[in-house]
C-alpha atoms as one frame of an Amber mdcrd trajectory, in Angstrom:
protein
  55.103 -31.642 -51.083  54.565 -32.783 -47.410  52.210 -35.270 -46.245  51.295
 -36.251 -42.430  51.792 -39.899 -40.968  47.916 -39.599 -39.839  46.638 -38.736
 -43.906  48.739 -41.444 -44.952  47.306 -44.224 -42.975  43.965 -42.805 -43.666
  44.472 -43.405 -47.141  46.315 -46.847 -46.717  43.314 -47.973 -44.599  41.315
 -47.089 -47.494  42.900 -48.623 -50.414  42.502 -52.359 -51.385  44.259 -54.634
 -48.874  44.639 -57.026 -51.317  46.713 -55.453 -53.395  50.450 -56.485 -53.074
  53.050 -53.524 -52.633  54.941 -55.802 -55.218  53.197 -56.329 -58.046  55.269
 -56.214 -61.098  58.642 -56.906 -59.719  57.541 -59.803 -57.691  60.859 -61.604
 -58.080  62.951 -58.578 -56.907  62.838 -58.322 -52.203  65.061 -55.951 -50.365
  66.006 -58.840 -48.499  67.957 -59.812 -51.406  69.844 -57.122 -51.791  70.421
 -56.685 -47.428  71.742 -60.568 -47.765  73.985 -59.779 -50.139  75.976 -56.951
 -48.090  79.318 -57.501 -46.455  78.169 -58.466 -42.149  81.251 -55.759 -41.960
  78.671 -52.705 -42.940  76.550 -53.320 -40.379  78.402 -53.329 -37.086  78.660
 -50.195 -35.104  81.338 -49.027 -33.522  81.422 -47.091 -30.881  84.292 -45.189
 -31.033  83.893 -43.944 -34.612  80.484 -43.008 -33.216  81.044 -40.748 -30.553
  84.843 -39.296 -32.398  82.465 -37.923 -34.794  80.210 -36.448 -32.375  83.157
 -34.908 -30.499  84.546 -33.478 -34.124  81.368 -32.507 -35.098  81.093 -30.032
 -31.849  84.391 -28.493 -32.627  83.356 -28.121 -36.208  80.341 -26.322 -34.748
  82.695 -24.483 -32.620  85.211 -23.751 -35.083  81.989 -22.452 -36.989  80.955
 -19.601 -34.618  84.238 -18.564 -33.598  84.803 -17.500 -37.215  81.264 -15.985
 -37.510  82.352 -13.918 -33.816  86.344 -13.266 -35.627  85.512 -12.521 -39.289
  84.648  -9.182 -40.492  81.594  -8.075 -42.223  82.951  -9.345 -45.711  83.749
 -12.708 -44.679  80.649 -13.500 -42.691  79.483 -15.163 -45.785  81.586 -17.906
 -45.306  81.376 -18.622 -42.114  77.822 -18.699 -42.478  78.050 -21.431 -45.042
  80.791 -23.457 -43.020  78.909 -23.058 -39.608  75.378 -23.892 -41.144  77.252
 -26.948 -42.819  78.675 -28.200 -39.564  75.372 -27.702 -37.786  73.976 -30.066
 -41.112  76.534 -32.772 -39.637  74.816 -32.404 -35.975  70.971 -33.358 -38.370
  73.206 -36.457 -39.711  74.467 -37.691 -35.977  70.833 -37.413 -34.641  69.665
 -38.956 -37.923  71.777 -42.027 -37.200  69.981 -41.783 -33.727  67.034 -41.865
 -35.151  67.311 -44.910 -37.116  69.404 -46.580 -33.919  72.532 -47.104 -35.747
  74.654 -44.558 -33.775  74.552 -46.825 -30.553  73.358 -49.761 -29.110  70.875
 -48.573 -26.222  68.193 -46.317 -27.014  68.481 -44.355 -24.486  71.497 -43.076
 -25.356  70.263 -42.821 -29.257  67.588 -40.831 -27.630  69.627 -38.601 -25.374
  72.407 -37.611 -28.488  69.548 -37.214 -30.598  67.843 -34.439 -28.683  70.696
 -32.889 -27.555  72.494 -32.717 -31.401  68.598 -31.629 -32.883  68.133 -28.843
 -30.252  69.533 -25.975 -31.390  68.245 -27.193 -35.217  65.121 -26.742 -33.242
  63.959 -29.974 -34.413  61.819 -31.978 -32.278  63.896 -35.708 -32.738  60.724
 -37.954 -32.296  58.369 -35.916 -34.610  61.293 -36.297 -37.127  62.608 -39.844
 -36.354  58.912 -41.305 -36.871  58.166 -39.624 -39.504  61.300 -40.066 -41.503
  61.143 -43.910 -40.529  57.426 -43.508 -42.313  59.272 -42.035 -45.380  61.478
 -45.215 -45.671  58.604 -47.663 -45.134  57.111 -45.774 -48.081  59.839 -44.482
 -50.310  58.526 -42.881 -53.835  55.125 -44.058 -53.039  52.733 -41.635 -53.958
  50.207 -39.734 -51.403  52.848 -41.776 -48.736  56.005 -40.701 -48.837  56.573
 -38.154 -46.057  59.965 -36.765 -47.219  59.545 -35.495 -50.387  56.995 -35.943
 -53.217  55.775 -34.497 -56.732  52.394 -32.325 -56.761  49.772 -34.207 -59.413
  48.155 -31.652 -61.670  44.752 -33.024 -60.581  45.966 -32.064 -56.795  46.745
 -28.451 -58.082  43.965 -27.803 -60.084  41.919 -28.549 -57.045  44.264 -26.584
 -54.695  42.941 -23.216 -53.577  44.311 -20.028 -55.067  46.294 -19.326 -52.237
  48.082 -22.409 -52.401  48.470 -22.508 -56.264  50.697 -19.458 -56.314  52.842
 -20.613 -53.594  53.318 -23.925 -55.470  54.012 -22.359 -58.474  56.433 -19.937
 -57.395  58.060 -22.135 -54.548  58.221 -24.636 -58.188  59.110 -22.205 -60.591
  61.561 -19.734 -58.943  64.412 -21.938 -57.362  63.010 -22.190 -54.085  63.797
 -25.527 -53.475  66.212 -24.811 -50.746  63.014 -23.613 -48.901  61.343 -26.975
 -48.796  62.870 -28.362 -46.068  61.528 -25.062 -43.735  58.095 -26.052 -44.913
  58.475 -29.409 -44.473  59.742 -28.973 -40.367  57.277 -25.786 -39.782  53.940
 -27.720 -41.385  54.782 -31.280 -39.995  56.631 -31.819 -36.705  54.986 -29.344
 -34.174  51.840 -30.261 -33.794  51.204 -33.896 -32.532  48.151 -34.800 -34.441
  50.147 -35.273 -37.728  51.087 -38.628 -35.662  49.368 -41.459 -34.567  47.780
 -41.205 -30.764  50.496 -43.736 -29.963  53.309 -41.482 -30.660  51.744 -38.266
 -29.263  53.727 -38.649 -25.909  57.118 -38.737 -27.231  56.531 -36.058 -29.753
  55.280 -33.476 -27.374  58.381 -34.569 -25.215  60.780 -33.401 -28.502  58.902
 -30.702 -28.866  59.512 -29.284 -25.130  63.042 -30.485 -25.188  63.779 -27.364
 -28.155  61.224 -25.186 -26.447  63.565 -25.024 -23.795  65.775 -24.670 -25.753
  64.476 -21.797 -27.793  63.392 -19.974 -24.614  66.994 -20.367 -23.050  68.889
 -18.825 -25.843  67.030 -17.044 -28.047  66.509 -14.567 -25.656  70.319 -14.650
 -24.592  71.488 -13.717 -28.641  68.648 -10.809 -28.311  69.406  -9.310 -25.147
  73.662  -9.690 -25.905  73.419  -8.509 -29.556  69.720  -7.882 -30.332  67.887
  -8.940 -33.597  71.331  -8.587 -35.640  72.938 -11.316 -33.021  69.818 -13.461
 -33.078  69.741 -13.457 -37.338  74.050 -13.444 -36.995  74.350 -16.457 -34.707
  71.263 -18.804 -35.210  68.807 -18.058 -38.223  71.320 -17.391 -40.842  72.992
 -20.480 -39.985  69.978 -22.379 -39.617  69.374 -21.058 -42.937  72.269 -23.141
 -44.341  71.526 -26.236 -42.671  67.849 -26.263 -44.442  69.735 -25.519 -47.771
  71.294 -28.663 -47.404  68.926 -30.008 -45.873  66.257 -29.771 -48.807  68.973
 -30.110 -51.338  69.908 -33.573 -50.200  66.138 -34.372 -49.857  65.158 -33.358
 -53.320  68.347 -34.768 -55.267  68.376 -37.938 -53.338  64.872 -39.070 -54.896
  64.134 -36.721 -57.665  65.027 -37.045 -61.159  62.974 -36.550 -64.550  62.912
 -40.679 -64.874  62.521 -41.533 -61.218  58.956 -42.664 -61.152  56.254 -42.453
 -58.009  54.075 -45.224 -57.611  51.239 -46.028 -56.088  50.544 -48.384 -53.933
  49.399 -51.280 -56.453  52.548 -50.445 -58.537  55.251 -49.859 -56.386  58.050
 -52.177 -55.144  60.044 -51.783 -51.684  62.889 -53.321 -53.321  62.903 -50.970
 -56.525  61.753 -48.296 -54.551  64.845 -47.821 -52.290  67.678 -49.174 -55.130
  65.961 -47.855 -58.465  64.226 -44.294 -56.552  67.374 -43.418 -54.491  70.169
 -41.422 -56.292  73.711 -41.071 -55.183  75.458 -37.563 -55.873  78.850 -36.378
 -54.619  79.148 -33.017 -53.423  82.234 -31.161 -52.711  84.561 -33.148 -50.294
  84.602 -30.562 -47.579  80.629 -30.910 -47.514  80.682 -34.702 -47.214  82.960
 -34.746 -44.758  81.331 -32.168 -42.307  77.826 -33.655 -43.518  79.029 -37.309
 -43.006  78.603 -38.919 -45.905  74.629 -38.189 -46.377  75.299 -37.996 -49.843
  75.966 -41.747 -49.947  72.262 -42.281 -49.759  71.428 -45.803 -52.172  72.394
 -47.925 -49.168  71.050 -46.309 -46.463  67.776 -46.956 -48.264  68.678 -50.509
 -48.469  68.913 -50.592 -44.891  68.969 -47.909 -42.042  70.906 -50.038 -39.412
  74.146 -48.938 -41.793  75.771 -46.448 -39.976  77.338 -43.633 -41.874  80.870
 -44.605 -41.533  79.681 -47.746 -43.292  77.507 -46.409 -46.188  80.854 -46.246
 -48.939  81.846 -49.412 -48.001  78.331 -50.939 -48.418  77.916 -48.714 -51.593
  80.411 -50.660 -53.438  78.862 -53.648 -52.710  75.497 -52.358 -54.429  77.410
 -51.542 -57.012  79.086 -54.596 -57.989  76.063 -56.854 -57.346  72.907 -54.856
 -58.212  74.361 -51.815 -60.645  71.942 -52.769 -63.326  69.208 -51.400 -61.201
  71.404 -48.005 -60.096  70.342 -44.720 -61.036  73.311 -42.469 -62.993  75.075
 -41.030 -60.230  74.819 -36.891 -59.943  77.677 -34.428 -58.873  76.095 -30.893
 -57.385  76.253 -28.362 -59.327  74.124 -25.154 -60.015  73.549 -26.690 -63.685
  72.115 -29.752 -61.818  69.595 -27.479 -60.030  68.570 -25.711 -62.606  67.736
 -28.777 -64.687  65.882 -30.465 -61.942  63.811 -27.397 -60.980  62.990 -26.594
 -64.494  61.710 -30.128 -65.547  60.267 -31.929 -62.401  57.802 -29.512 -60.961
  54.317 -31.408 -61.496  54.230 -34.720 -61.573  51.643 -36.768 -63.923  50.994
 -40.450 -63.046  52.276 -42.892 -65.790  53.701 -39.870 -67.783  56.480 -38.604
 -65.337  57.390 -35.246 -64.668  56.164 -32.068 -66.607  57.025 -28.157 -66.391
  54.586 -25.539 -65.451  55.186 -24.797 -68.999  54.223 -27.892 -70.535  50.981
 -28.212 -67.952  49.756 -24.890 -69.345  50.508 -25.561 -73.065  48.067 -28.627
 -72.456  45.212 -27.393 -71.170
């Protein structure tokens, strides 16, 4: 489900360099879609950006105050609110990673590191890896955010890894996917190209310092329960939303993952990215990250212009768009029941179908 940039680049270099990535849809280019968007979509607004950051800090503070004040039976609500507000931190860092928070790179890097630190997420490791996801969205063996497991890859895996994958994919554990991605990819500089490793190490050092200061303080003042109560559980709520957003954005029984020879950038971003509506309080705290189609058309669009851009895309390119989702547990059951393995040219199949076809 995750792949490092180094592994993806090795696959790319071994592929036929003469193969076009636009085969099958050579008439549609991403630049055509970008040019159709109103110029206002790309305009940064410093007031909106900094106001969003201030409001988000206040929401996180409110969340932690609610954890402190809540009786035990209200703690789950306080954790959900706080973890969702922390997801807003991630979305602001997400804009910083795409350089759409500020025109100054040093400001983007500073804010990105500050908002990612409580999540123990190395900013540059995420930024570089995530930009690779945008460059190779829904390209099998390349997309490093979320890609399906092919039956042959599953069968050729070790016994322990097959058990892990089957359990993860069949037992509704999608919400832990982001934790695995975080742990497996972002703390090893060798997963990145050599030229990027100094920045990766810098970001790892930032979160290491944060953890070295905050974690002992939580344990000294509140014991292990204090650590769980104030950091680990809200952090898991954040990862629930991260896993859910990432999974739902690019997963449906009829959304294909293609090899480079059949992959088209415009089609992958436009038709392979799915809009999903969430409860309004989630969209508010998470800064409309669910309005994801325009973000995949251009990462230069700040979060506060996503709805404007999406309205334009629906008007001009609506026939290419996937049907919209509304988040619900039934939706997650539908996706996780069907989208377990992926067979090229045939699409998704469940383990039940896979076992029956053996």
